[in-house]
VEXDREN-2710 file (C-alpha; in Angstrom, 1 decimal):
% VEXDREN-2710
k/r/px/py/pz
1/MET/35.1/-25.6/6.0
2/ASN/32.1/-23.2/6.6
3/GLU/30.5/-24.9/9.7
4/ALA/31.8/-25.4/13.3
5/VAL/34.4/-22.8/12.8
6/THR/35.0/-22.3/16.5
7/ASN/34.3/-24.0/19.8
8/TRP/31.5/-22.7/22.1
9/ALA/33.7/-20.2/23.8
10/GLY/35.2/-18.9/20.6
11/ASN/38.8/-19.2/21.7
12/ILE/39.5/-22.1/19.4
13/ARG/39.2/-21.7/15.6
14/PHE/39.2/-25.3/14.1
15/GLY/41.7/-25.9/11.4
16/ALA/39.8/-28.8/9.8
17/GLN/39.6/-28.8/6.0
18/ARG/36.1/-30.5/6.0
19/PHE/33.3/-30.8/8.4
20/HIS/30.9/-33.8/8.3
21/VAL/27.6/-34.8/10.0
22/PRO/27.1/-38.4/9.0
23/THR/23.5/-39.7/9.3
24/SER/24.4/-43.4/9.7
25/VAL/27.1/-45.5/11.3
26/GLU/27.8/-47.0/7.8
27/GLU/28.5/-43.5/6.4
28/LEU/30.8/-42.8/9.4
29/GLN/32.7/-46.0/8.7
30/LYS/33.3/-45.1/5.1
31/LEU/34.4/-41.6/6.1
32/VAL/36.8/-42.8/8.8
33/ALA/38.3/-45.5/6.5
34/GLY/39.0/-43.0/3.7
35/SER/40.4/-40.2/5.8
36/PRO/44.1/-39.9/6.8
37/SER/43.2/-37.5/9.7
38/VAL/39.9/-37.3/11.5
39/ARG/38.6/-36.1/14.9
40/ALA/35.2/-36.1/16.5
41/LEU/33.5/-33.0/17.7
42/GLY/30.9/-33.0/20.5
43/THR/29.0/-29.9/21.4
44/GLY/32.3/-27.8/21.4
45/HIS/32.3/-27.2/25.2
46/SER/36.1/-27.8/25.4
47/PHE/38.4/-24.9/25.9
48/ASN/41.6/-26.2/24.3
49/ALA/42.4/-27.8/20.9
50/ILE/41.5/-31.3/22.0
51/ALA/38.9/-31.6/19.2
52/ASP/40.8/-29.9/16.5
53/THR/42.2/-31.5/13.4
54/ARG/43.7/-30.4/10.1
55/GLY/41.8/-33.1/8.3
56/ASP/38.1/-34.2/8.7
57/LEU/36.1/-33.0/11.7
58/VAL/33.0/-35.1/12.4
59/SER/29.9/-34.5/14.4
60/THR/28.0/-37.5/15.6
61/SER/24.9/-35.4/16.3
62/GLY/23.4/-36.7/13.0
63/LEU/23.6/-40.4/13.8
64/PRO/20.2/-42.0/14.5
65/LYS/19.1/-41.3/18.0
66/VAL/19.2/-44.3/20.3
67/ILE/17.7/-44.3/23.9
68/ASP/17.3/-48.0/24.8
69/VAL/16.6/-48.7/28.4
70/ASP/17.3/-52.3/29.6
71/ARG/15.3/-52.6/32.7
72/ARG/16.6/-56.0/33.6
73/ALA/20.3/-55.0/33.3
74/GLY/19.7/-51.5/34.8
75/THR/21.4/-49.7/31.8
76/VAL/20.6/-47.4/29.0
77/THR/22.3/-47.5/25.6
78/VAL/22.4/-44.1/23.9
79/SER/23.8/-42.7/20.7
80/SER/27.1/-40.8/21.3
81/GLY/26.0/-37.4/19.9
82/LEU/23.1/-37.0/22.3
83/ARG/23.3/-34.2/24.9
84/PHE/22.5/-35.3/28.4
85/GLY/19.4/-33.2/28.5
86/GLU/18.0/-35.0/25.5
87/PHE/17.6/-38.3/27.2
88/THR/17.7/-37.9/31.1
89/GLY/14.0/-37.0/31.1
90/ALA/13.1/-40.3/29.3
91/LEU/15.2/-42.1/32.0
92/HIS/13.2/-40.4/34.8
93/GLU/9.9/-41.4/33.2
94/ALA/11.1/-44.9/33.0
95/GLY/12.0/-44.9/36.8
96/PHE/15.7/-44.6/36.4
97/ALA/18.5/-42.1/36.8
98/LEU/22.2/-41.6/36.2
99/HIS/24.3/-41.5/39.3
100/ASN/25.3/-37.9/38.6
101/LEU/25.4/-35.1/36.0
102/GLY/27.7/-32.3/35.1
103/SER/26.9/-28.6/35.5
104/LEU/25.5/-28.3/32.0
105/PRO/22.9/-30.7/30.4
106/HIS/24.0/-29.1/27.1
107/ILE/27.1/-31.3/26.6
108/SER/27.3/-34.5/24.5
109/VAL/27.6/-37.8/26.4
110/ALA/30.6/-39.0/24.3
111/GLY/32.5/-35.8/24.7
112/ALA/32.0/-35.6/28.4
113/CYS/33.0/-39.2/29.0
114/ALA/36.1/-38.9/26.7
115/THR/37.5/-36.1/28.7
116/GLY/36.6/-37.1/32.3
117/THR/33.9/-34.5/32.9
118/HIS/32.1/-34.9/36.2
119/GLY/29.5/-33.5/38.6
120/SER/30.0/-33.5/42.3
121/GLY/29.6/-35.7/45.4
122/VAL/32.0/-37.6/47.6
123/ARG/30.6/-40.9/46.5
124/ASN/29.9/-39.9/42.9
125/GLY/32.4/-40.9/40.2
126/SER/32.9/-38.9/37.0
127/LEU/30.2/-39.3/34.2
128/ALA/32.6/-41.7/32.5
129/SER/32.5/-44.1/35.5
130/ALA/29.0/-45.1/34.5
131/VAL/30.0/-46.4/31.2
132/ARG/29.5/-50.2/31.0
133/ALA/30.1/-50.6/27.3
134/LEU/30.9/-48.6/24.2
135/ASP/31.2/-48.9/20.5
136/TYR/33.6/-46.9/18.3
137/VAL/34.7/-46.8/14.7
138/CYS/38.4/-47.6/14.6
139/ALA/41.1/-46.5/12.1
140/THR/40.2/-49.2/9.6
141/GLY/36.5/-48.2/9.6
142/ASP/35.4/-51.3/11.6
143/VAL/33.2/-51.1/14.6
144/VAL/35.0/-52.1/17.9
145/SER/32.8/-53.1/20.9
146/LEU/34.1/-53.1/24.5
147/ALA/32.5/-53.8/27.8
148/ARG/33.6/-53.4/31.4
149/GLY/36.0/-56.3/32.2
150/ASP/37.5/-56.4/28.7
151/GLU/41.3/-56.1/28.7
152/HIS/41.6/-52.5/27.4
153/PHE/38.2/-51.2/28.5
154/ALA/39.7/-49.0/31.3
155/GLY/41.9/-47.3/28.8
156/SER/39.1/-46.8/26.2
157/VAL/36.5/-44.7/28.0
158/VAL/38.4/-41.5/28.9
159/ALA/40.4/-41.8/25.7
160/LEU/40.5/-38.2/24.4
161/GLY/38.9/-39.2/21.1
162/SER/42.3/-40.9/20.2
163/LEU/41.2/-44.5/19.6
164/GLY/38.3/-43.9/17.3
165/ILE/34.9/-42.2/17.0
166/VAL/32.5/-43.4/19.6
167/THR/29.0/-44.2/18.1
168/ARG/27.1/-45.4/21.3
169/LEU/27.6/-45.9/25.0
170/THR/25.8/-48.1/27.5
171/LEU/25.5/-46.4/30.9
172/ASP/24.7/-47.8/34.4
173/LEU/21.5/-46.6/35.9
174/VAL/20.1/-46.3/39.5
175/PRO/16.5/-45.9/40.6
176/ALA/15.1/-42.4/39.9
177/PHE/15.2/-39.9/42.9
178/ASP/14.3/-36.4/43.7
179/ILE/16.6/-33.6/44.9
180/GLN/16.1/-30.5/47.0
181/GLN/18.6/-27.7/46.3
182/TRP/19.6/-24.8/48.6
183/VAL/22.2/-22.1/48.3
184/TYR/24.1/-20.8/51.4
185/GLU/26.1/-17.6/51.3
186/GLY/29.2/-16.5/53.2
187/LEU/30.8/-19.8/54.4
188/PRO/33.8/-18.7/56.5
189/HIS/37.1/-20.1/55.2
190/GLU/38.0/-21.2/58.7
191/ALA/34.9/-23.4/58.8
192/LEU/35.9/-25.0/55.5
193/ARG/39.5/-25.6/56.7
194/ARG/38.3/-27.2/60.0
195/GLY/35.9/-29.5/58.3
196/PHE/36.5/-29.8/54.5
197/ASP/35.2/-33.3/54.4
198/GLU/32.1/-32.3/56.5
199/VAL/31.3/-29.5/54.1
200/MET/31.8/-31.6/50.9
201/SER/29.8/-34.5/52.5
202/ALA/26.9/-32.3/53.5
203/ALA/24.7/-33.4/50.6
204/TYR/24.4/-35.7/47.7
205/SER/26.2/-33.1/45.5
206/VAL/28.0/-30.1/46.8
207/SER/29.5/-27.1/44.9
208/LEU/31.4/-24.2/46.5
209/PHE/31.6/-21.1/44.4
210/THR/34.3/-18.5/45.2
211/ARG/35.7/-15.4/43.6
212/TRP/38.9/-16.0/45.7
213/GLN/38.4/-12.7/47.5
214/GLY/38.2/-12.2/51.2
215/ASP/37.8/-14.9/53.8
216/ARG/34.4/-16.4/52.8
217/ILE/33.1/-18.8/50.2
218/ASP/30.6/-16.8/48.1
219/GLN/28.0/-19.6/47.8
220/VAL/27.5/-23.2/48.7
221/TRP/25.1/-25.2/46.6
222/LEU/23.7/-28.2/48.4
223/LYS/21.8/-30.8/46.4
224/ARG/20.2/-33.2/48.9
225/ARG/18.4/-36.4/47.9
226/VAL/14.7/-36.6/49.1
227/GLY/14.5/-39.6/51.4
228/ALA/11.5/-41.8/52.3
229/GLU/10.4/-39.2/54.9
230/GLY/9.9/-36.7/52.1
231/PRO/11.2/-33.1/51.6
232/ARG/12.8/-31.4/54.6
233/PRO/13.4/-27.8/55.5
234/ALA/16.8/-26.3/55.7
235/PRO/18.2/-24.4/58.7
236/GLU/18.7/-20.6/58.2
237/GLN/22.3/-20.9/59.3
238/TRP/24.8/-23.6/58.5
239/LEU/28.5/-23.6/59.7
240/GLY/28.4/-19.8/59.8
241/ALA/26.8/-19.4/56.3
242/ALA/23.4/-18.0/55.8
243/LEU/20.5/-19.5/53.7
244/SER/20.0/-17.3/50.6
245/ASP/16.7/-15.4/50.5
246/GLY/16.0/-16.3/46.8
247/ALA/17.5/-17.9/43.7
248/ARG/21.1/-17.3/42.8
249/HIS/23.4/-17.6/39.8
250/PRO/27.0/-18.9/40.5
251/VAL/28.4/-15.6/39.3
252/PRO/27.2/-12.9/41.7
253/GLY/25.1/-10.3/40.1
254/MET/24.1/-12.5/37.1
255/PRO/20.3/-13.2/36.8
256/PRO/19.3/-16.7/38.0
257/GLU/16.7/-17.6/35.5
258/SER/19.0/-19.9/33.6
259/CYS/19.7/-21.9/36.8
260/THR/17.9/-24.9/38.1
261/PRO/15.3/-24.4/40.9
262/GLN/16.6/-23.7/44.4
263/SER/15.1/-22.8/47.8
264/GLY/14.4/-26.4/48.6
265/VAL/11.8/-26.9/46.0
266/PRO/11.9/-30.7/45.4
267/GLY/12.3/-32.0/41.8
268/PRO/13.6/-34.9/39.7
269/TRP/17.3/-35.5/39.7
270/GLN/17.9/-34.3/36.1
271/ALA/16.3/-31.0/36.9
272/ARG/18.4/-30.3/40.0
273/LEU/21.9/-31.9/39.6
274/PRO/23.0/-29.7/36.8
275/HIS/23.4/-26.0/37.8
276/PHE/21.8/-24.8/34.5
277/ARG/18.5/-25.5/32.6
278/LEU/18.6/-27.1/29.2
279/GLU/16.2/-24.6/27.8
280/HIS/18.6/-21.7/28.7
281/THR/22.0/-20.9/27.4
282/PRO/24.0/-20.6/30.6
283/SER/26.1/-17.7/29.3
284/SER/27.2/-16.1/26.1
285/GLY/30.3/-18.3/25.9
286/ASP/32.5/-15.3/26.9
287/GLU/34.6/-17.2/29.3
288/LEU/37.6/-19.6/29.5
289/GLN/37.8/-22.5/31.8
290/SER/40.4/-24.6/33.7
291/GLU/40.2/-27.3/36.3
292/TYR/42.7/-29.3/38.5
293/PHE/42.1/-32.4/40.5
294/VAL/44.0/-33.1/43.8
295/ALA/43.7/-36.1/46.2
296/ARG/40.8/-35.4/48.6
297/GLU/43.2/-35.6/51.6
298/ASP/45.2/-32.8/50.1
299/ALA/42.2/-30.6/49.5
300/ALA/42.5/-28.3/52.5
301/ALA/46.2/-27.7/51.9
302/ALA/45.6/-27.1/48.2
303/PHE/42.9/-24.6/49.1
304/ASP/45.3/-22.7/51.4
305/ALA/47.9/-22.7/48.7
306/LEU/45.5/-21.1/46.3
307/HIS/44.3/-18.7/49.0
308/ARG/47.8/-17.4/49.4
309/VAL/48.0/-16.4/45.7
310/ARG/44.4/-15.2/45.4
311/GLU/45.3/-11.6/44.7
312/ARG/47.0/-12.9/41.5
313/ILE/44.1/-15.0/40.5
314/ALA/41.0/-13.0/41.3
315/PRO/41.4/-10.1/38.8
316/HIS/41.2/-12.5/35.9
317/LEU/38.3/-14.6/37.3
318/GLN/34.6/-14.7/36.8
319/ILE/34.1/-17.5/39.4
320/GLY/35.8/-20.5/40.9
321/GLU/34.1/-23.8/41.9
322/ILE/35.2/-26.6/44.2
323/ARG/33.6/-30.0/43.8
324/SER/34.3/-33.7/45.0
325/VAL/34.8/-36.7/42.6
326/ALA/35.0/-40.3/43.8
327/ALA/37.8/-42.4/42.5
328/ASP/37.5/-44.7/39.5
329/ASP/39.8/-47.0/37.5
330/LEU/39.8/-45.4/34.1
331/TRP/43.4/-44.8/33.0
332/LEU/43.2/-41.2/31.9
333/SER/40.6/-40.1/34.3
334/PRO/41.8/-37.2/36.5
335/ALA/40.2/-39.1/39.4
336/CYS/41.9/-42.4/38.6
337/HIS/42.7/-44.4/41.7
338/ARG/42.1/-41.5/44.1
339/ASP/39.2/-39.7/45.6
340/SER/39.6/-36.2/44.4
341/VAL/38.6/-32.6/44.9
342/ALA/38.5/-30.5/41.8
343/PHE/39.3/-26.8/41.7
344/HIS/37.6/-25.1/38.8
345/PHE/38.3/-21.7/37.3
346/THR/36.0/-19.7/35.0
347/TRP/38.3/-17.0/33.6
348/LEU/37.4/-13.7/31.8
349/PRO/37.7/-14.2/28.0
350/ASP/41.3/-13.0/27.8
351/THR/43.6/-15.8/26.8
352/ALA/46.8/-14.0/27.7
353/ALA/45.6/-13.0/31.2
354/ALA/44.2/-16.5/31.8
355/THR/47.5/-18.0/30.8
356/THR/49.3/-15.7/33.2
357/ALA/46.9/-16.8/36.0
358/LEU/47.3/-20.4/35.1
359/ARG/51.0/-20.2/35.8
360/VAL/50.2/-19.0/39.3
361/VAL/47.6/-21.7/39.8
362/GLU/49.8/-24.6/38.5
363/ASP/52.7/-23.5/40.6
364/ALA/50.6/-23.3/43.7
365/LEU/49.1/-26.7/43.1
366/SER/52.3/-28.4/42.0
367/PRO/53.1/-30.0/45.4
368/PHE/49.9/-31.9/45.3
369/GLY/50.1/-33.7/42.0
370/ALA/47.2/-31.7/40.4
371/ARG/45.8/-33.3/37.3
372/PRO/44.3/-30.9/34.7
373/HIS/41.0/-31.5/33.1
374/TRP/41.8/-32.8/29.6
375/GLY/39.1/-30.6/27.9
376/LYS/40.1/-27.2/29.6
377/LEU/43.0/-24.8/29.5
378/PHE/46.2/-25.9/31.2
379/ILE/49.9/-25.2/30.5
380/ALA/51.6/-28.2/32.2
381/GLY/53.9/-30.0/29.8
382/PRO/54.0/-33.6/28.8
383/GLU/56.7/-34.6/31.3
384/SER/54.8/-33.1/34.2
385/VAL/51.4/-34.7/33.1
386/ARG/53.0/-38.1/32.5
387/GLY/54.2/-38.3/36.1
388/LEU/50.6/-37.9/37.3
389/TYR/49.1/-41.1/35.8
390/GLU/50.0/-44.6/36.6
391/HIS/48.8/-45.9/33.2
392/TYR/50.0/-43.0/31.0
393/ASP/52.6/-44.9/29.0
394/ARG/50.2/-47.9/28.8
395/PHE/47.6/-45.7/27.2
396/GLY/50.2/-44.4/24.7
397/GLN/50.9/-48.1/23.8
398/LEU/47.2/-48.8/23.4
399/MET/46.8/-45.8/21.2
400/ALA/49.7/-46.8/19.0
401/THR/48.3/-50.4/18.7
402/CYS/44.7/-49.2/17.8
403/ASP/45.8/-46.4/15.5
404/PRO/49.3/-47.0/14.2
405/THR/49.2/-44.3/11.6
406/GLY/47.9/-41.7/14.0
407/LYS/44.7/-41.1/12.1
408/PHE/42.9/-39.8/15.3
409/ARG/45.9/-37.9/16.7
410/ASN/46.0/-34.1/16.5
411/ASP/48.7/-31.7/17.7
412/LEU/47.5/-31.7/21.3
413/VAL/47.4/-35.5/21.5
414/ARG/50.8/-35.8/19.8
415/ARG/52.4/-33.4/22.2
416/TYR/51.2/-35.4/25.2
417/PHE/51.6/-38.8/23.7
418/ALA/54.5/-38.6/21.4
END
């Protein structure tokens, strides 16, 4: 295999024997039917071996591009290999929006949904929560279509690529809206502890960036919807934090040109909800990432637990981020059946050091039933993870039924769903 050798971060070297970019669903069906071992690869923005395989690695980026807006139903059907940034502009022009977006518009819609990737907002579910229907090529090479309300739909959206290769998804839409984005600096930890919900509910989407040093949050990114009254100014001070005097990058000292517009300049949802612009590479890929979800009511206590071990985390960290995710009913979603707060860590590109720090993080968060992001680095074993999900064993049964020979299972999936 001479293509797609590594993931975006470069910490995973794919072990696939062959790499394919089929240009039609029919070609993909034949490939899957004839392969004993196959996995789908999105844009490679995962940090563990979830996309790896020893057999055939398949990119869906070559499938015919589909962006089909159904105005009456309030949905859009898109081909699975599209990156969010490739179709959100068309949605806005049609007068529609997705309810939320992740930090990067560079990621593929199927990969993001399959791993439970999310944006932020106390009333905003993960990106997968917008999925109303999906098609995937199953182990026999046939196309399976599922819609919300079908018996196994809730187990088939955040499915880790283990039921088949998704070819298209239908997503719920909302009316298009504009966003103003501001950055505040130096939020006192005590203000966050006193009013965690107040801080996380201060805007449509809220992100806290911290290096886990000192007693202040480095930056608070507030993304506020523009209402009928139009754009509004922001106060110079907010809960002890100061409004920034210019554009900022989440990592202090980094140039902000790759970031979406700030300073309250209003703009369409797809140009403000992500942290980074599609036309810019957000970084060189020299980073590793981890993320853990706790119930929202445990967020302040979990923050304190991490604060107590900050000196063991900070030396290995580029930046941390704290976001809110609304509950959903998807079996393997890290926000399944509980409103959540996600603690994200962007590590320096040193796997051994990051692993050492992860032991500290997971030990600190263990009292809170922290669920790791499926596409990022974590070290919790199968028995620990199984106890975090009500439908864990049910998903394992669904996987065995849909793929009895384990065609779509790789080493990581086998480890967690023996």
